[in-house]
C-alpha positions as CSV (number, residue, x, y, z in Angstrom):
1,X,54.1,122.8,94.0
2,X,52.6,119.9,95.8
3,X,49.3,120.0,97.6
4,X,50.9,119.3,100.9
5,X,53.3,122.3,100.5
6,X,50.3,124.5,99.6
7,X,48.3,123.1,102.6
8,X,51.3,123.7,105.1
9,X,52.0,127.2,103.8
10,X,48.3,128.0,104.0
11,X,47.9,126.6,107.3
12,X,51.0,128.4,108.8
13,X,49.7,131.7,107.3
14,X,46.1,131.3,108.2
15,X,46.7,130.2,111.9
16,X,49.5,132.7,112.6
17,X,48.3,135.9,110.9
18,X,45.9,136.9,113.6
19,X,47.5,135.1,116.6
20,X,50.4,137.1,118.2
21,X,53.1,134.7,117.1
22,X,54.2,136.3,113.8
23,X,53.1,135.0,110.4
24,X,55.9,136.5,108.4
25,X,58.5,135.0,110.9
26,X,56.9,131.5,110.4
27,X,56.7,131.8,106.6
28,X,60.5,132.6,106.4
29,X,61.2,129.7,108.7
30,X,59.5,127.2,106.4
31,X,62.0,127.3,103.7
32,X,64.9,128.3,106.1
33,X,64.5,125.1,108.4
34,X,63.1,122.5,105.8
35,X,64.1,121.3,102.4
36,X,61.0,123.0,101.0
37,X,61.5,125.7,98.4
38,X,60.8,129.4,99.1
39,X,57.0,129.8,98.2
40,X,57.7,133.1,96.3
41,X,55.7,136.2,95.9
42,X,52.6,135.0,94.2
43,X,51.7,132.5,96.9
44,X,52.5,135.0,99.6
45,X,50.0,137.4,98.2
46,X,47.4,134.5,97.8
47,X,47.7,133.4,101.3
48,X,47.2,137.0,102.7
49,X,44.2,137.3,100.2
50,X,42.6,134.3,102.1
51,X,43.2,135.7,105.5
52,X,41.8,139.0,104.5
53,X,38.6,137.5,103.4
54,X,38.6,135.6,106.7
55,X,38.9,138.7,109.0
56,X,36.5,140.7,106.8
57,X,33.8,138.0,107.3
58,X,34.4,137.6,111.0
59,X,34.2,141.3,111.7
60,X,31.7,142.0,108.9
61,X,29.5,144.2,111.3
62,X,32.5,146.4,112.1
63,X,33.7,146.4,108.6
64,X,30.2,147.3,107.1
65,X,29.9,150.1,109.6
66,X,33.2,151.7,108.5
67,X,32.6,151.3,104.8
68,X,29.3,153.1,105.2
69,X,31.2,155.8,107.1
70,X,33.6,156.5,104.1
71,X,31.4,158.6,102.0
72,X,30.8,161.0,105.2
73,X,34.5,161.0,105.9
74,X,35.3,161.9,102.2
75,X,32.9,164.9,102.7
76,X,34.7,165.9,105.7
77,X,31.7,164.9,108.0
78,X,32.5,162.9,111.0
79,X,29.3,162.4,112.8
80,X,28.8,158.7,113.0
81,X,30.6,155.9,114.8
82,X,31.4,154.2,111.4
83,X,32.9,157.4,110.1
84,X,35.0,157.6,113.2
85,X,36.1,153.9,112.8
86,X,37.1,154.5,109.0
87,X,39.0,157.6,110.0
88,X,40.9,155.8,112.8
89,X,41.7,152.8,110.6
90,X,43.1,155.2,107.8
91,X,45.4,157.0,110.4
92,X,46.6,153.7,111.9
93,X,47.5,152.5,108.4
94,X,49.8,155.4,107.4
95,X,52.8,154.5,109.4
96,X,53.0,151.0,108.1
97,X,52.4,151.9,104.5
98,X,55.4,154.4,104.8
99,X,57.7,152.0,106.5
100,X,56.8,149.1,104.3
101,X,57.4,151.2,101.1
102,X,60.7,152.2,102.3
103,X,61.8,148.7,103.2
104,X,60.4,147.4,99.9
105,X,62.3,150.1,97.7
106,X,65.5,149.7,99.7
107,X,65.6,145.9,99.8
108,X,66.0,146.1,103.5
109,X,63.3,143.5,104.1
110,X,65.1,140.8,102.4
111,X,68.1,141.6,104.7
112,X,66.0,140.9,107.8
113,X,65.0,137.4,106.7
114,X,67.3,136.0,109.4
115,X,66.7,133.0,111.7
116,X,68.5,134.6,114.5
117,X,66.6,138.0,114.2
118,X,63.4,136.1,114.1
119,X,64.5,134.2,117.3
120,X,65.3,137.4,119.2
121,X,62.2,139.1,118.1
122,X,60.0,136.2,119.4
123,X,61.5,136.4,122.9
124,X,61.5,140.2,123.0
125,X,58.2,140.9,121.9
126,X,56.8,137.9,123.7
127,X,58.0,139.6,127.0
128,X,56.6,142.9,125.7
129,X,53.2,141.3,125.3
130,X,53.4,139.7,128.7
131,X,54.3,142.9,130.5
132,X,51.7,145.0,129.0
133,X,48.9,142.3,129.4
134,X,49.9,141.8,132.9
135,X,50.3,145.4,134.1
136,X,47.8,147.4,132.1
137,X,44.2,148.0,133.2
138,X,41.3,146.9,131.2
139,X,39.3,150.3,131.4
140,X,38.7,151.1,127.6
141,X,36.7,149.6,124.7
142,X,36.8,150.1,121.0
143,X,34.2,152.8,121.4
144,X,37.0,154.9,123.1
145,X,39.4,154.6,120.3
146,X,40.7,158.0,119.4
147,X,42.9,159.7,116.9
148,X,45.9,159.6,119.2
149,X,45.4,156.0,120.0
150,X,45.3,155.5,116.2
151,X,48.6,157.0,115.5
152,X,50.3,155.3,118.4
153,X,49.1,151.9,117.3
154,X,50.0,152.6,113.8
155,X,53.6,153.0,114.9
156,X,53.3,149.7,116.8
157,X,52.2,148.2,113.6
158,X,55.1,149.8,111.6
159,X,57.6,148.1,114.1
160,X,56.0,144.6,113.5
161,X,57.4,144.8,109.8
162,X,60.6,143.3,111.6
163,X,60.2,139.5,111.0
164,X,59.4,137.8,114.3
165,X,57.6,140.7,116.0
166,X,54.1,139.9,114.9
167,X,51.7,142.5,113.6
168,X,48.9,141.5,115.5
169,X,51.0,141.0,118.7
170,X,52.5,144.4,118.4
171,X,49.1,146.0,117.9
172,X,47.7,144.0,120.9
173,X,50.6,145.0,123.2
174,X,50.1,148.7,122.2
175,X,46.4,148.6,122.7
176,X,46.8,146.9,126.1
177,X,49.3,149.5,127.1
178,X,46.8,152.0,126.4
179,X,44.3,150.3,128.6
180,X,42.1,148.6,126.3
181,X,40.5,145.3,127.5
182,X,42.0,142.1,126.0
183,X,39.2,141.4,123.7
184,X,38.9,144.9,122.4
185,X,42.6,145.1,122.0
186,X,42.4,142.1,119.9
187,X,39.4,143.4,118.0
188,X,41.2,146.6,117.2
189,X,44.3,144.8,115.9
190,X,42.1,142.6,113.9
191,X,40.4,145.6,112.2
192,X,43.7,147.2,111.6
193,X,44.9,144.3,109.7
194,X,42.3,144.8,106.9
195,X,43.6,148.0,105.3
196,X,47.3,146.9,106.1
197,X,46.8,143.6,104.2
198,X,45.1,145.5,101.3
199,X,48.0,148.0,101.2
200,X,50.4,145.1,101.3
201,X,48.5,143.3,98.4
202,X,48.7,146.5,96.2
203,X,52.3,147.0,97.0
204,X,53.2,143.4,96.0
205,X,50.3,142.5,93.7
206,X,51.7,144.0,90.6
207,X,54.8,142.0,90.9
208,X,52.9,138.9,91.6
209,X,50.4,139.3,88.6
210,X,53.5,139.8,86.3
211,X,55.0,136.5,87.5
212,X,51.6,134.5,87.4
213,X,50.9,131.6,84.9
214,X,48.2,129.1,84.9
215,X,50.2,126.9,87.4
216,X,50.6,129.7,89.7
217,X,47.0,130.9,89.4
218,X,45.8,127.4,90.4
219,X,48.3,127.1,93.3
220,X,47.4,130.6,94.4
221,X,43.7,129.9,94.4
222,X,44.2,126.7,96.5
223,X,46.4,128.5,98.8
224,X,44.0,131.3,99.2
225,X,41.1,129.0,100.0
226,X,43.0,126.9,102.5
227,X,44.4,130.0,104.2
228,X,40.9,131.5,104.5
229,X,39.6,128.4,106.4
230,X,42.6,128.2,108.7
231,X,42.5,132.0,109.4
232,X,38.7,132.0,110.1
233,X,39.2,129.0,112.6
234,X,42.2,130.7,114.4
235,X,40.2,134.0,114.7
236,X,37.1,132.2,116.3
237,X,39.3,130.3,118.6
238,X,41.4,133.3,119.8
239,X,38.5,135.7,120.1
240,X,36.6,133.0,122.2
241,X,39.6,132.1,124.3
242,X,40.2,135.8,125.3
243,X,37.1,136.0,127.2
244,X,38.6,133.8,129.9
245,X,42.4,133.4,129.2
246,X,45.2,135.9,128.9
247,X,47.9,136.2,126.2
248,X,50.3,134.2,128.3
249,X,50.0,130.9,126.4
250,X,51.1,132.6,123.2
251,X,53.9,134.2,125.2
252,X,55.2,131.0,126.4
253,X,55.1,129.6,122.7
254,X,57.0,132.6,121.4
255,X,59.7,132.2,124.1
256,X,60.2,128.4,123.6
257,X,60.3,129.0,119.8
258,X,62.7,132.0,120.2
259,X,65.2,129.9,122.2
260,X,65.2,127.0,119.7
261,X,65.7,129.2,116.8
262,X,68.6,131.1,118.6
263,X,70.1,127.7,119.3
264,X,69.7,126.6,115.5
265,X,71.1,130.0,114.4
266,X,74.3,130.0,116.6
267,X,75.2,126.3,116.5
């Protein structure tokens, strides 16, 4: 695969993974709307590994706190903020793991790789994000994150398996609906992505390793490094922007792209 193709793939994944615009939808559109070949499973896993390292580094303080809380959680002792964060993240990951496993085993995920479906979900969930962001109060922070919230956001995250929905967008919309401030809603969404990406990597990693040769290993390493840089830059940009700007610019982008995709799909 050419360096330009790897660069484009990594940039799309890295930038869109954490912005509320659907990385999976954009990755499906790349081979669907261009002459470029489908990147395949190996590169899908590779670019996700890059984004995993990026979000872990950016939120290292929270990640470290959750990791240190795991031993106490395994012993059934929930006494620290780190232990509570680890528990909430674990609970929030369960729905998407179950839904992802069902879609993977039934082959339903492949059936949803449709330009028309992505277009509709871009518009629908763009409006969902806009409504909840405009109408919900900003009265809660991540310190108020409870088990009920974790279950609800886990269900939002499972819905985001539909291409075009956006995992980060769905989680942010759900968190805003629960009254979390914009910055904290995004922070919760980003932290939820870590166990979700790990679970996805475990699910797909076995197949990817089985198909890997030296050329694929080289391409995967390049794509992972590039997606790491792109994701880190996108994360820093969005988290800084959210201190002063709402999610409306992303909503506008989603609606414009959705309309274009529906025009392409139906004409």
